[in-house]
C-alpha positions as CSV (number, residue, x, y, z in Angstrom):
1,M,101.6,-84.6,71.3
2,R,101.2,-83.9,74.9
3,F,100.1,-80.4,75.9
4,P,101.5,-79.6,79.7
5,L,98.5,-78.6,81.9
6,T,99.2,-75.5,83.9
7,V,97.5,-74.4,87.3
8,S,95.3,-71.8,85.2
9,A,94.4,-74.6,82.7
10,V,93.1,-76.9,85.4
11,A,91.3,-74.2,87.3
12,V,89.0,-73.6,83.8
13,L,88.7,-77.2,83.3
14,L,87.2,-77.7,87.0
15,A,85.2,-74.4,86.6
16,A,83.5,-76.0,83.5
17,C,82.9,-79.2,85.3
18,S,81.1,-77.6,88.1
19,S,77.1,-76.4,88.1
20,T,75.0,-74.2,90.0
21,S,72.8,-76.6,90.9
22,Q,73.5,-78.6,94.1
23,P,74.0,-82.1,93.9
24,R,71.3,-84.2,95.3
25,A,71.5,-86.1,98.6
26,L,71.4,-89.8,98.1
27,P,68.9,-91.4,100.5
28,V,70.5,-92.9,103.6
29,A,69.1,-96.5,104.7
30,V,68.3,-95.9,108.7
31,P,68.6,-99.3,110.6
32,E,65.9,-100.3,112.5
33,V,66.1,-100.2,115.9
34,V,66.0,-103.7,117.3
35,E,65.2,-104.0,120.9
36,F,66.5,-107.0,123.1
37,A,65.1,-108.1,126.7
38,E,67.3,-109.3,129.4
39,T,64.1,-111.0,130.7
40,G,60.7,-112.4,129.1
41,T,57.3,-112.4,130.2
42,F,57.5,-115.9,130.9
43,T,59.5,-118.3,132.8
44,A,58.7,-121.6,131.1
45,A,57.7,-123.1,127.9
46,T,57.3,-126.8,126.1
47,A,58.2,-127.5,123.0
48,N,56.5,-130.9,121.7
49,L,58.7,-132.3,118.9
50,A,56.7,-134.2,116.3
51,S,58.5,-136.1,113.1
52,A,59.2,-134.6,109.8
53,S,61.0,-135.8,106.7
54,G,59.5,-139.1,107.0
55,S,61.8,-139.7,110.3
56,L,60.5,-141.5,113.6
57,V,61.7,-138.5,115.7
58,S,59.6,-137.1,118.4
59,G,60.1,-135.7,122.0
60,Q,59.3,-133.4,124.6
61,V,61.4,-130.9,125.9
62,Q,61.1,-128.1,128.6
63,L,62.6,-124.7,128.6
64,Q,63.2,-122.5,131.3
65,A,64.2,-119.1,131.5
66,E,67.9,-118.2,133.6
67,A,70.2,-115.2,133.3
68,G,71.1,-114.6,130.2
69,A,69.7,-117.8,128.3
70,V,66.7,-120.5,128.2
71,R,67.7,-123.7,129.2
72,V,66.4,-126.6,127.2
73,T,65.7,-130.1,129.2
74,G,63.8,-133.5,127.7
75,E,64.2,-136.4,126.1
76,V,64.2,-136.9,122.0
77,G,63.7,-140.5,120.7
78,G,63.9,-142.2,117.1
79,L,67.2,-141.0,116.5
80,V,70.4,-142.5,114.9
81,P,71.8,-144.8,117.7
82,H,74.9,-143.1,118.9
83,G,74.3,-140.2,116.5
84,S,75.4,-136.3,116.8
85,H,72.0,-134.3,116.0
86,G,71.5,-131.0,115.7
87,L,69.1,-128.7,118.0
88,Q,68.0,-125.7,116.6
89,V,65.3,-122.9,117.0
90,H,64.1,-121.5,113.5
91,E,62.1,-118.0,112.9
92,K,58.8,-119.2,112.7
93,G,56.8,-121.6,115.1
94,D,54.9,-123.3,111.9
95,C,56.0,-127.1,111.4
96,S,53.2,-127.9,109.1
97,A,55.2,-128.4,106.1
98,A,55.9,-132.4,106.1
99,D,60.1,-131.2,106.2
100,A,59.1,-128.6,108.5
101,S,60.4,-125.8,106.1
102,S,57.9,-124.0,107.1
103,A,59.7,-123.1,110.2
104,G,61.9,-120.8,108.2
105,P,65.3,-120.5,108.7
106,F,67.7,-120.3,111.8
107,F,66.8,-118.0,114.4
108,D,69.8,-116.4,116.4
109,P,68.6,-114.4,119.6
110,L,71.8,-112.6,120.0
111,E,71.3,-111.3,116.5
112,G,67.7,-110.9,116.7
113,D,66.1,-111.4,113.1
114,N,69.6,-111.6,111.4
115,Q,69.8,-115.3,110.9
116,R,73.7,-116.0,110.8
117,G,73.6,-120.0,111.9
118,A,72.3,-122.1,114.5
119,V,71.5,-120.5,117.8
120,T,73.0,-122.9,119.9
121,G,76.2,-123.2,117.9
122,V,78.5,-126.0,118.8
123,P,76.8,-126.9,122.3
124,G,73.7,-127.5,119.9
125,R,74.2,-130.8,119.7
126,I,72.1,-133.6,121.3
127,F,73.8,-137.4,121.1
128,A,72.0,-140.6,120.9
129,N,72.4,-143.6,123.0
130,E,72.6,-147.2,121.7
131,R,68.9,-146.9,121.9
132,G,68.6,-143.4,119.8
133,V,67.4,-141.7,122.8
134,A,69.1,-138.5,123.5
135,Q,68.9,-136.7,127.1
136,V,68.6,-132.8,126.4
137,D,70.3,-130.4,128.4
138,L,71.3,-127.2,126.5
139,R,71.4,-123.7,126.6
140,I,70.3,-121.1,124.3
141,P,72.4,-117.7,125.0
142,G,70.7,-114.6,124.4
143,A,67.1,-116.0,124.4
144,V,64.1,-114.8,126.4
145,L,60.5,-116.4,126.8
146,G,57.5,-113.9,125.8
147,G,57.7,-110.4,125.5
148,G,58.0,-109.9,121.8
149,A,61.6,-108.6,121.9
150,A,63.6,-109.1,119.2
151,N,65.4,-112.2,121.4
152,D,62.0,-113.9,122.4
153,I,61.8,-117.4,121.4
154,N,58.2,-118.1,122.2
155,G,56.0,-119.1,119.3
156,R,59.1,-120.1,117.3
157,A,59.9,-123.4,116.6
158,L,62.5,-126.0,118.0
159,L,64.2,-128.6,115.5
160,V,65.9,-131.7,115.7
161,L,68.3,-132.1,112.7
162,G,69.4,-135.6,111.1
163,A,72.5,-137.6,111.6
164,T,72.3,-139.9,108.7
165,P,74.6,-139.5,105.4
166,G,71.6,-139.6,103.5
167,A,69.7,-137.0,106.1
168,F,72.4,-135.0,107.5
169,S,71.1,-131.8,108.7
170,A,67.5,-132.8,107.3
171,R,64.7,-131.5,109.6
172,V,63.6,-134.5,111.3
173,A,61.5,-133.2,114.2
174,C,60.0,-130.1,114.6
175,G,57.8,-128.3,117.5
176,E,56.6,-124.5,118.4
177,I,58.1,-123.3,121.8
178,L,54.8,-122.5,123.6
179,A,55.2,-120.4,126.9
180,G,53.1,-120.5,129.9
181,G,53.5,-120.6,133.8
């Protein structure tokens, strides 16, 4: 049997559900303010890339601050001939693990500490010639060198990722970005 609810019955039911105590406010997470810098405290840095994951990859790259980015130039050898390899900034400047896992996840200066992918994106590819040597000339958009801002890449790691089917995206070289000058 169904009982139709009248307006007065609904009012009685609502009154019974109410209480005299005030509802407690739920804690609200306040987002942390992340400061980004337009320029860093240094204009240049170097990363000496040493082999990782049993590879023979090594090299040296120079980093130069420019408007809205950091340019990376140099040479990397020991790569798969005619291979396309990744070049990425990672969160920590620690290359001590044999597989460079100590460098942590990707670091994107456009996002600060939110790692969402390779900082250099599609342009973050280096291409080895027939001798397995790549000439590097890339930009890291949004990055600065020094100063400690959320987009600072000084003291972080620069990694080369593998290109062979068995080691695709393996960390094959790692070097700390060290600013100066």
